[in-house]
C-alpha positions as CSV (number, residue, x, y, z in Angstrom):
1,M,12.4,4.1,10.5
2,H,13.1,2.9,13.5
3,G,15.2,6.3,14.7
4,Y,12.8,6.0,18.4
5,T,13.6,2.2,17.9
6,L,17.6,2.8,18.6
7,A,17.2,4.7,21.5
8,A,14.8,2.6,23.1
9,F,17.8,-0.1,23.5
10,V,19.8,2.2,25.3
11,A,17.8,1.2,28.3
12,V,18.5,-2.7,28.0
13,T,22.0,-2.1,26.4
14,G,23.0,-4.0,30.3
15,L,20.1,-6.1,30.4
16,L,20.6,-10.0,30.3
17,L,18.9,-12.4,27.9
18,T,16.2,-14.5,29.7
19,P,14.2,-16.9,28.0
20,T,11.0,-16.1,30.0
21,L,9.8,-13.3,27.9
22,A,6.6,-11.7,27.7
23,Q,4.9,-9.2,25.1
24,T,3.5,-5.6,26.8
25,P,1.2,-3.5,24.5
26,P,1.8,0.0,25.3
27,S,-1.1,1.6,27.1
28,P,-3.3,3.7,24.1
29,G,-3.2,6.9,23.6
30,Q,1.0,6.6,24.2
31,P,3.7,5.8,22.6
32,P,6.1,2.4,22.9
33,S,7.6,2.2,26.4
34,G,10.8,2.3,24.7
35,S,10.2,5.4,22.5
36,A,13.6,7.8,23.3
37,P,12.7,11.5,25.8
38,A,11.7,13.9,23.4
39,A,14.8,16.2,23.0
40,A,16.4,12.9,21.1
41,Q,13.6,12.3,18.4
42,S,10.6,14.4,17.0
43,Q,7.0,14.2,18.7
44,P,4.9,12.3,17.2
45,T,2.1,13.6,14.7
46,K,0.1,10.1,15.8
47,V,0.2,7.4,18.2
48,E,-2.8,5.4,17.3
49,P,-3.4,1.9,19.1
50,H,-4.9,-1.5,17.5
51,G,-4.7,-3.8,19.8
52,D,-1.3,-5.2,20.5
53,W,0.0,-2.4,18.2
54,V,0.7,0.7,18.2
55,L,0.5,3.0,14.6
56,T,3.3,5.6,15.1
57,C,4.0,8.5,13.1
58,R,7.1,11.4,12.9
59,K,8.6,13.7,10.9
60,A,11.6,15.0,11.0
61,D,10.8,18.6,10.5
62,A,8.1,20.8,9.0
63,Q,9.2,20.1,5.0
64,A,10.2,16.5,5.7
65,P,7.1,13.8,5.0
66,Q,5.8,11.7,7.8
67,N,7.3,8.3,8.6
68,C,4.3,5.8,10.2
69,E,5.2,2.5,11.3
70,L,3.6,-0.1,13.7
71,V,5.3,-1.2,16.4
72,Q,4.9,-3.8,19.4
73,T,7.1,-3.7,22.7
74,I,8.5,-7.0,23.8
75,T,9.2,-6.6,28.0
76,V,11.1,-9.5,29.9
77,N,8.7,-10.3,32.6
78,G,9.2,-8.3,35.9
79,Q,11.0,-5.5,34.1
80,K,9.7,-2.1,32.6
81,A,12.7,-1.2,30.3
82,P,11.8,-2.7,26.9
83,F,13.4,-6.1,25.9
84,A,13.2,-6.2,22.3
85,E,10.7,-4.3,19.4
86,L,9.0,-5.9,16.5
87,A,8.2,-3.1,13.4
88,I,6.1,-3.0,10.5
89,G,6.7,-0.2,7.8
90,K,8.3,1.6,5.0
91,P,11.8,3.3,5.2
92,K,11.2,5.0,2.4
93,A,8.0,5.8,0.3
94,D,9.5,4.1,-2.5
95,M,10.3,0.6,-0.4
96,S,8.7,-2.0,-0.1
97,M,6.8,-3.2,3.8
98,Q,9.3,-4.1,5.9
99,V,9.4,-6.1,9.1
100,T,12.6,-5.3,11.4
101,V,13.4,-7.1,15.2
102,V,15.6,-4.6,17.6
103,V,16.9,-7.2,20.7
104,P,19.7,-6.7,22.7
105,N,23.3,-7.2,21.3
106,N,24.2,-10.5,22.9
107,V,23.4,-12.6,20.1
108,S,25.1,-15.9,18.4
109,F,26.4,-15.5,14.4
110,P,26.0,-17.2,12.1
111,S,21.5,-17.1,13.0
112,I,18.5,-15.9,11.8
113,V,15.5,-14.3,13.6
114,K,12.7,-16.4,12.2
115,I,8.9,-15.0,12.9
116,L,6.4,-17.6,13.4
117,M,2.5,-17.5,13.5
118,D,2.2,-19.9,15.8
119,E,4.4,-22.9,17.4
120,K,3.4,-25.3,14.7
121,D,4.1,-23.1,12.3
122,K,6.3,-25.1,9.8
123,S,7.0,-21.7,7.0
124,P,8.1,-19.0,9.8
125,L,9.3,-15.6,8.0
126,D,13.2,-16.1,8.4
127,L,15.0,-12.3,9.3
128,A,18.6,-12.0,8.7
129,W,20.9,-9.8,10.9
130,A,21.7,-6.4,9.6
131,R,23.6,-4.8,11.9
132,C,24.5,-4.2,15.6
133,M,24.9,-1.3,18.0
134,P,25.9,-0.7,21.4
135,M,22.0,-0.2,22.0
136,G,21.1,-3.7,20.2
137,C,21.4,-6.2,16.9
138,F,18.9,-5.3,13.8
139,A,17.4,-8.3,11.7
140,N,14.8,-6.7,8.7
141,A,13.3,-8.4,6.2
142,A,10.6,-7.4,3.2
143,L,7.1,-8.5,4.2
144,K,5.5,-9.9,1.2
145,D,1.1,-9.1,0.6
146,D,0.9,-12.7,1.4
147,V,2.8,-12.8,4.6
148,Q,0.7,-9.9,5.8
149,R,-3.3,-11.2,4.8
150,K,-2.0,-14.3,6.5
151,W,-1.0,-12.5,9.9
152,G,-3.6,-10.2,9.5
153,A,-6.4,-12.2,9.8
154,L,-5.0,-13.9,13.1
155,E,-5.8,-12.3,16.6
156,T,-3.7,-15.4,18.3
157,Q,0.3,-15.3,19.6
158,G,2.8,-15.8,18.0
159,R,6.7,-15.8,18.3
160,V,9.9,-14.7,17.6
161,T,13.2,-16.7,17.9
162,F,16.6,-16.0,17.6
163,K,20.4,-17.5,19.4
164,A,21.8,-15.9,22.4
165,G,25.8,-15.5,21.9
166,N,26.0,-18.6,24.1
167,G,23.6,-20.5,21.4
168,Q,20.5,-21.2,24.0
169,E,17.4,-20.4,21.5
170,I,15.1,-17.4,23.1
171,V,11.6,-17.4,22.4
172,M,9.9,-14.4,22.9
173,P,5.4,-13.8,22.4
174,I,4.3,-11.6,20.3
175,S,0.8,-10.9,19.4
176,F,-1.4,-10.3,15.9
177,K,-4.3,-9.0,18.1
178,G,-5.0,-5.7,16.1
179,L,-2.4,-6.1,13.6
180,K,-5.2,-6.2,10.6
181,S,-6.5,-2.6,11.6
182,A,-3.0,-1.6,12.2
183,L,-1.8,-2.8,8.5
184,E,-5.3,-0.6,6.8
185,A,-4.4,2.4,9.4
186,L,-0.9,2.3,8.3
187,A,-2.0,1.8,4.6
188,K,-3.9,5.4,4.5
189,E,-0.5,6.9,6.0
190,K,1.0,9.4,3.9
């Protein structure tokens, strides 16, 4: 999972953090704007938009099982390159559903990433930092069924927060629009 997400952040390595961000869904029928060039990754076997989410499936090779995930790309106002990505999927068939956030590598440690349903959310989902690489820092958490149901019932804007290297809180808007149908489509994929 997230092989193309890694490549997406090569383009934003030099991007400066700014608290003014916008969520931009990919165009219908197109892979997320942060997708790596075809030579660097397998071609998608399926790209299906669901509101502000895109279901993308890939096969590493003809014998490999298909791997699918939901992706939402977040851009900085006025920039075309992705600033961050939010992905939901199962890294392996026998694993539980996971949510991953990838942001530029200017983050503060120790800290956590939070996904909030809205600005008044008193019980956000906390994601632990997993690793930082030159192209970005990854935070992961299990996405339990009850959280999937809550998020799927929303058609509003939520937010992702994390601390930049200078200690400033960065707030990124995300959209739950289309997530319910995207999760249903993801569950049908093998």
